[in-house]
C-alpha positions as CSV (number, residue, x, y, z in Angstrom):
1,M,19.1,-13.2,27.2
2,N,16.3,-13.7,24.7
3,D,14.4,-16.9,24.4
4,I,14.9,-16.7,20.6
5,R,18.4,-18.0,19.9
6,I,20.7,-16.8,17.2
7,T,22.8,-19.6,15.8
8,P,26.4,-19.1,14.7
9,E,25.3,-19.8,11.1
10,E,22.6,-17.3,11.3
11,L,24.9,-14.7,12.7
12,V,27.4,-15.2,9.9
13,S,24.5,-15.0,7.3
14,W,23.4,-11.7,8.9
15,A,26.9,-10.4,8.9
16,D,27.2,-11.2,5.2
17,G,24.0,-9.4,4.4
18,E,22.0,-12.6,3.6
19,I,19.3,-11.9,6.3
20,T,16.9,-9.0,5.9
21,G,13.7,-7.7,7.3
22,V,12.5,-8.2,10.9
23,R,14.9,-11.0,11.6
24,A,17.8,-8.8,10.6
25,L,16.6,-6.0,12.9
26,F,16.3,-8.5,15.7
27,I,19.8,-9.9,15.2
28,K,21.3,-6.3,15.0
29,A,19.6,-5.3,18.2
30,S,20.8,-8.6,19.9
31,V,24.4,-8.0,18.7
32,E,24.3,-4.5,20.1
33,T,23.5,-5.8,23.6
34,D,25.2,-9.2,23.8
35,A,29.0,-9.3,24.3
36,S,29.1,-13.0,23.3
37,L,27.5,-12.2,19.9
38,Q,29.8,-9.3,19.5
39,A,32.8,-11.6,20.0
40,Q,31.5,-14.2,17.6
41,L,30.9,-11.4,15.0
42,A,34.4,-10.0,15.5
43,A,35.9,-13.5,15.0
44,H,33.9,-14.0,11.8
45,Q,34.9,-10.7,10.4
46,A,38.6,-11.3,11.3
47,L,38.5,-14.7,9.6
48,K,36.7,-13.3,6.5
49,D,39.4,-10.5,6.3
50,R,42.2,-13.1,6.6
51,L,40.7,-15.4,3.9
52,G,40.0,-12.4,1.6
53,Q,43.7,-11.3,1.9
54,H,44.9,-14.8,1.4
55,F,42.9,-15.6,-1.7
56,A,42.9,-12.1,-3.3
57,P,45.7,-12.9,-5.7
58,I,43.9,-15.9,-7.0
59,A,40.5,-14.2,-7.3
60,E,42.2,-11.4,-9.3
61,Q,43.5,-13.7,-12.0
62,P,41.5,-14.0,-15.2
63,V,39.3,-17.0,-15.7
64,P,40.9,-19.5,-18.1
65,D,39.3,-19.5,-21.6
66,R,38.6,-23.2,-21.4
67,L,36.4,-22.6,-18.3
68,V,34.7,-19.6,-19.9
69,N,34.0,-21.7,-23.0
70,T,32.6,-24.6,-20.9
71,V,30.2,-22.3,-19.0
72,S,29.1,-20.5,-22.2
73,Y,28.5,-23.8,-24.0
74,T,26.6,-25.3,-21.0
75,H,24.5,-22.1,-20.7
76,L,23.6,-22.1,-24.4
77,R,22.7,-25.8,-24.3
78,A,20.4,-25.2,-21.3
79,H,18.5,-22.5,-23.2
80,E,18.2,-24.3,-26.6
81,T,14.7,-24.8,-27.8
82,V,13.8,-28.4,-28.7
């Protein structure tokens, strides 16, 4: 096992494409050779798939106009010149 540990949070971040560069290459190589990391990754992917299926109907609904208007108003106010 390597002296440099990969935390569960880091593994999930890597799986979600949030880690790049040398560290991503290190994690990829570690996952390829470590059964424990492979199991953790498989569990994360299974959970992500289940949650995606569960919340898909909600995510596909249109955003209510009142929320769109609130965000638009807030965005405009933040970019007003004084």
